Wavefront OBJ file of the C-alpha trace (Angstrom):
o trace
v 44.610 -119.740 -21.236
v 45.579 -116.668 -23.196
v 43.385 -117.717 -26.093
v 40.393 -118.191 -23.794
v 40.969 -114.729 -22.261
v 41.051 -113.135 -25.702
v 37.798 -114.824 -26.662
v 36.126 -113.631 -23.474
v 37.315 -110.054 -24.176
v 35.941 -110.196 -27.713
v 32.583 -111.497 -26.487
v 32.381 -108.736 -23.815
v 33.117 -105.971 -26.351
v 30.553 -107.400 -28.767
v 27.877 -107.338 -26.039
v 28.772 -103.762 -25.098
v 28.502 -102.465 -28.659
v 25.280 -104.369 -29.186
v 23.677 -102.943 -26.042
v 24.926 -99.354 -26.567
v 22.380 -98.404 -29.311
v 19.640 -99.977 -27.236
v 20.686 -97.845 -24.261
v 20.651 -94.696 -26.392
v 17.222 -95.634 -27.655
v 15.938 -96.035 -24.115
v 17.370 -92.621 -23.138
v 15.763 -90.987 -26.189
v 12.419 -92.661 -25.528
v 12.580 -91.542 -21.896
v 13.511 -87.974 -22.913
v 10.768 -87.692 -25.500
v 8.314 -89.268 -23.095
v 9.072 -86.585 -20.493
v 9.323 -83.684 -22.974
v 6.414 -83.381 -25.374
v 7.161 -81.346 -28.514
v 4.676 -80.503 -31.295
v 4.390 -78.293 -34.365
v 1.163 -77.580 -36.227
v 2.679 -77.986 -39.715
v 5.930 -78.972 -41.409
v 5.398 -77.062 -44.667
v 4.727 -73.351 -45.057
v 5.131 -70.514 -47.484
v 7.619 -67.735 -46.842
v 6.538 -65.691 -43.803
v 3.740 -68.010 -42.632
v 3.830 -68.873 -38.907
v 4.438 -72.286 -37.375
v 3.134 -72.954 -33.858
v 5.844 -74.762 -31.879
v 4.831 -76.210 -28.484
v 7.147 -77.691 -25.852
v 5.631 -79.090 -22.644
v 6.907 -80.984 -19.581
v 5.044 -82.419 -16.582
v 5.023 -80.032 -13.628
v 5.362 -81.247 -10.041
v 5.592 -79.014 -7.018
v 8.996 -80.414 -6.019
v 10.551 -80.351 -9.517
v 12.989 -77.670 -10.555
v 12.466 -77.112 -14.274
v 14.559 -74.977 -16.609
v 13.137 -74.537 -20.106
v 15.305 -73.492 -23.060
v 15.699 -69.751 -23.428
v 15.509 -68.043 -26.816
v 16.206 -64.550 -28.067
v 14.668 -63.875 -31.482
v 15.840 -66.838 -33.565
v 16.043 -70.618 -33.389
v 18.653 -70.815 -36.136
v 20.061 -68.717 -38.940
v 16.993 -69.306 -41.130
v 14.241 -69.637 -38.495
v 12.978 -66.563 -36.622
v 10.775 -66.276 -33.536
v 7.698 -64.069 -33.928
v 6.265 -64.525 -30.433
v 6.890 -66.628 -27.326
v 5.191 -67.225 -23.976
v 5.110 -69.773 -21.136
v 1.883 -71.109 -19.576
v 0.850 -73.621 -16.927
v -1.811 -75.997 -18.307
v -3.994 -78.446 -16.379
v -3.967 -81.846 -18.156
v -6.578 -83.876 -16.277
v -5.335 -84.006 -12.726
v -1.777 -83.207 -13.727
v -0.140 -79.906 -14.523
v 2.175 -79.254 -17.443
v 4.536 -76.380 -18.076
v 4.064 -75.336 -21.701
v 6.301 -73.101 -23.799
v 4.645 -71.668 -26.936
v 6.692 -70.345 -29.833
v 5.417 -68.770 -33.028
v 8.190 -69.188 -35.625
v 8.642 -68.585 -39.339
v 11.244 -68.398 -42.065
v 11.789 -65.895 -44.854
v 14.178 -68.121 -46.811
v 12.941 -70.930 -49.089
v 14.329 -74.412 -48.490
v 14.442 -77.320 -46.037
v 15.477 -76.494 -42.495
v 15.920 -78.447 -39.274
v 14.408 -77.424 -35.952
v 16.958 -79.060 -33.713
v 16.425 -80.574 -30.286
v 16.660 -78.278 -27.262
v 17.775 -79.230 -23.734
v 15.245 -79.176 -20.895
v 16.666 -79.475 -17.369
v 14.444 -81.180 -14.798
v 16.151 -81.240 -11.395
v 19.596 -82.659 -12.251
v 18.536 -84.436 -15.484
v 18.938 -82.920 -18.943
v 16.308 -84.092 -21.415
v 16.013 -83.306 -25.122
v 13.034 -82.124 -27.144
v 12.136 -83.660 -30.485
v 13.601 -82.265 -33.695
v 11.566 -81.430 -36.822
v 12.321 -80.997 -40.471
v 10.321 -78.195 -42.114
v 10.028 -77.058 -45.700
v 9.556 -73.413 -46.719
v 8.128 -72.860 -50.204
v 8.815 -69.759 -52.213
v 5.812 -67.715 -53.290
v 5.590 -67.773 -57.064
v 4.665 -64.532 -58.770
v 3.171 -64.510 -62.255
v 5.085 -61.518 -63.532
v 3.728 -61.962 -67.063
v 0.157 -61.106 -66.036
v 0.971 -58.296 -63.599
v -0.765 -55.065 -64.451
v 1.422 -52.007 -64.605
v 0.788 -48.834 -62.624
v 1.760 -45.329 -63.634
v 4.688 -43.710 -61.929
v 3.402 -41.392 -59.231
v 4.900 -37.946 -58.730
v 6.929 -37.068 -55.662
v 4.581 -36.216 -52.808
v 5.368 -33.502 -50.301
v 5.522 -34.672 -46.699
v 3.033 -32.994 -44.406
v 4.529 -30.804 -41.701
v 3.796 -31.513 -38.051
v 3.970 -29.026 -35.200
v 7.402 -30.429 -34.306
v 8.672 -29.629 -37.794
v 7.318 -26.080 -37.573
v 8.871 -25.655 -34.113
v 12.284 -26.884 -35.301
v 12.198 -24.452 -38.224
v 10.517 -21.381 -36.762
v 11.163 -21.653 -33.004
v 12.934 -18.258 -32.942
v 9.829 -16.517 -34.284
v 7.635 -18.359 -31.767
v 9.834 -17.250 -28.862
v 9.963 -13.618 -30.026
v 6.199 -13.600 -30.605
v 5.562 -15.033 -27.130
v 7.795 -12.368 -25.518
v 6.033 -9.581 -27.428
v 2.620 -10.989 -26.482
v 3.565 -11.198 -22.790
v 4.908 -7.626 -22.907
v 1.674 -6.377 -24.489
v -0.368 -8.187 -21.836
v 1.696 -6.617 -19.047
v 1.294 -3.129 -20.557
v -2.459 -3.695 -20.968
v -2.836 -4.875 -17.361
v -0.876 -1.899 -16.032
v -2.925 0.472 -18.177
v -6.236 -0.977 -17.011
v -5.128 -0.961 -13.384
v -4.003 2.667 -13.601
v -7.263 3.603 -15.303
v -9.215 1.834 -12.570
v -7.323 3.749 -9.899
v -8.038 7.029 -11.650
v -11.695 6.128 -11.956
v -11.821 5.272 -8.275
v -10.215 8.598 -7.394
v -12.731 10.404 -9.569
v -15.574 8.913 -7.577
v -17.068 10.944 -4.756
v -15.529 9.142 -1.810
v -17.685 9.493 1.278
v -16.346 10.065 4.749
v -17.305 7.700 7.609
v -19.608 10.399 8.931
v -21.422 10.726 5.591
v -21.755 6.941 5.305
v -23.179 6.695 8.845
v -25.731 9.484 8.288
v -26.783 7.968 4.977
v -27.202 4.580 6.673
v -29.456 6.171 9.331
v -31.583 7.730 6.594
v -31.919 4.323 4.901
v -33.088 2.811 8.189
v -35.749 5.510 8.437
v -36.830 4.932 4.828
v -37.372 1.227 5.429
v -39.814 2.044 8.243
v -38.878 -0.927 10.395
v -40.691 0.356 13.467
v -43.955 1.023 11.624
v -43.842 -2.505 10.220
v -42.907 -3.880 13.668
v -39.707 -5.369 12.254
v -37.608 -5.085 15.389
v -34.839 -7.496 14.445
v -33.647 -5.747 11.215
v -33.968 -2.336 12.933
v -31.552 -3.215 15.753
v -29.313 -5.222 13.426
v -28.831 -2.334 10.954
v -28.568 0.297 13.679
v -25.927 -1.616 15.667
v -23.951 -2.375 12.472
v -23.993 1.327 11.462
v -22.840 2.468 14.879
v -20.163 -0.221 15.231
v -18.750 0.497 11.748
v -18.682 4.244 12.328
v -16.949 3.917 15.705
v -14.338 1.595 14.195
v -13.642 4.016 11.316
v -13.365 7.026 13.627
v -11.064 5.384 16.191
v -9.327 3.089 13.642
v -9.822 -0.386 15.133
v -11.756 -3.538 14.176
v -14.965 -2.809 16.025
v -17.051 -5.246 13.948
v -14.884 -8.175 15.027
v -15.259 -7.567 18.774
v -18.003 -8.895 21.005
v -20.177 -6.383 22.788
v -18.421 -6.931 26.138
v -14.999 -6.638 24.482
v -16.049 -3.414 22.765
v -17.172 -1.867 26.060
v -13.974 -3.043 27.748
v -11.957 -1.399 24.961
v -13.595 2.018 25.517
v -13.162 1.739 29.298
v -9.409 1.646 28.735
v -9.525 4.789 26.573
v -10.753 8.375 26.895
v -12.714 8.379 23.634
v -16.153 8.275 25.264
v -17.314 9.837 28.503
v -18.931 7.746 31.206
v -22.509 8.636 30.234
v -22.039 7.735 26.527
v -20.256 4.523 27.521
v -23.167 3.427 29.722
v -25.705 4.169 26.987
v -23.574 2.295 24.431
v -23.401 -0.675 26.786
v -27.175 -0.665 27.253
v -27.805 -0.358 23.512
v -25.445 -3.229 22.610
v -26.989 -5.410 25.331
v -30.534 -4.822 23.994
v -29.359 -5.379 20.386
v -27.830 -8.745 21.327
v -31.072 -9.783 23.062
v -33.056 -8.925 19.925
v -30.643 -10.662 17.530
v -29.828 -13.772 19.520
v -32.569 -14.224 22.130
v -35.449 -12.879 19.987
v -36.374 -10.519 22.802
v -37.979 -7.118 22.281
v -37.024 -4.048 24.395
v -39.629 -1.610 25.609
v -41.290 0.291 22.775
v -40.053 3.706 23.901
v -36.418 2.534 23.558
v -36.684 2.131 19.775
v -37.018 5.820 18.994
v -34.698 6.691 21.874
v -31.861 4.530 20.493
v -32.417 5.929 17.007
v -31.980 9.535 18.167
v -29.153 8.661 20.585
v -27.197 6.933 17.812
v -27.425 10.054 15.620
v -26.367 12.274 18.511
v -23.361 10.028 19.261
v -22.318 10.087 15.612
v -22.468 13.881 15.618
v -20.613 14.101 18.915
v -17.586 12.022 17.889
v -17.442 13.385 14.342
v -13.782 13.922 13.296
v -12.585 17.510 13.143
v -12.659 18.960 9.595
v -10.638 22.015 8.578
v -11.607 24.336 5.778
v -8.271 26.082 5.221
v -5.980 23.047 5.809
v -4.403 24.775 8.816
v -3.316 22.860 11.876
v -5.553 23.766 14.829
v -4.485 24.046 18.362
v -5.643 20.871 20.054
v -5.518 20.334 23.754
v -3.626 17.323 25.163
v -5.434 13.988 24.558
v -7.929 15.795 22.279
v -8.190 13.976 18.960
v -11.750 14.762 17.874
v -13.938 17.786 18.104
v -17.573 18.403 17.337
v -18.126 20.860 14.522
v -20.296 23.837 15.327
l 1 2 3 4 5 6 7 8 9 10 11 12 13 14 15 16 17 18 19 20 21 22 23 24 25 26 27 28 29 30 31 32 33 34 35 36 37 38 39 40 41 42 43 44 45 46 47 48 49 50 51 52 53 54 55 56 57 58 59 60 61 62 63 64 65 66 67 68 69 70 71 72 73 74 75 76 77 78 79 80 81 82 83 84 85 86 87 88 89 90 91 92 93 94 95 96 97 98 99 100 101 102 103 104 105 106 107 108 109 110 111 112 113 114 115 116 117 118 119 120 121 122 123 124 125 126 127 128 129 130 131 132 133 134 135 136 137 138 139 140 141 142 143 144 145 146 147 148 149 150 151 152 153 154 155 156 157 158 159 160 161 162 163 164 165 166 167 168 169 170 171 172 173 174 175 176 177 178 179 180 181 182 183 184 185 186 187 188 189 190 191 192 193 194 195 196 197 198 199 200 201 202 203 204 205 206 207 208 209 210 211 212 213 214 215 216 217 218 219 220 221 222 223 224 225 226 227 228 229 230 231 232 233 234 235 236 237 238 239 240 241 242 243 244 245 246 247 248 249 250 251 252 253 254 255 256 257 258 259 260 261 262 263 264 265 266 267 268 269 270 271 272 273 274 275 276 277 278 279 280 281 282 283 284 285 286 287 288 289 290 291 292 293 294 295 296 297 298 299 300 301 302 303 304 305 306 307 308 309 310 311 312 313 314 315 316 317 318 319 320 321 322 323 324 325 326 327 328 329 330 331 332
């Protein structure tokens, strides 16, 4: 019985060792069938690229992990470029990893197999043997070249800045100082020039504006709109300058209301001013024309009002005796 048991054990071990290589073969065939690996050539010269392609079928439910590389496959094989694409192969999709590799050492080298993990299975890519030939140089027929002299390196603006930055900073400060002095000089000169001009008083400006209105002969040309527009602007501006408020920014009603709260104008002048502003607004905004006799009347009344509220001017710079609430006086 013991002899029979030993024979059975020997037969079982023999079957196991006979089937083991076959099992490994099946695993390898299955791995290579799932993982497709290709290279475009097995023999190159030093530095020439080899296109290495690794692809696996892609299903929506599969979890695939391709091998990850840095910049080399081995000590003698370097990676020039790498990318991963999804390729449509008929109705199926494949996940493709492209590598551009090379070697700068002559000799025979092995591109080993790399693991590819699909779900929980680890498959292997195919391995390749490549040969790298050395480039032969015919040194006997090489033409010689004369030895060139040492060439000076061209300076860039960074080099000049690193060497002369102190001079640049000092020059910039001096330039800014000169600009400031020039600006101050020009501004002071402008102020002096302005002071040297014959500055007109509000009264002189108003009288000159009335003369310009007369020169343009608006009434003779029947140009009613510009006549009332210029006349009302002249009067408004003069009143604002004399009583120091923004008369041009107020509406006609607001302007009348302002004078009602003050003692600048008497009741008669205030009523005439109200009537004049009302007629001016009708001409400018409603395109209405007042009675013809009012044109010359308003022209003379405006001049009289300007004369009446003319600020008091002193010849000897003495302070006059002014009655309470008296701020302006007509010159005789």
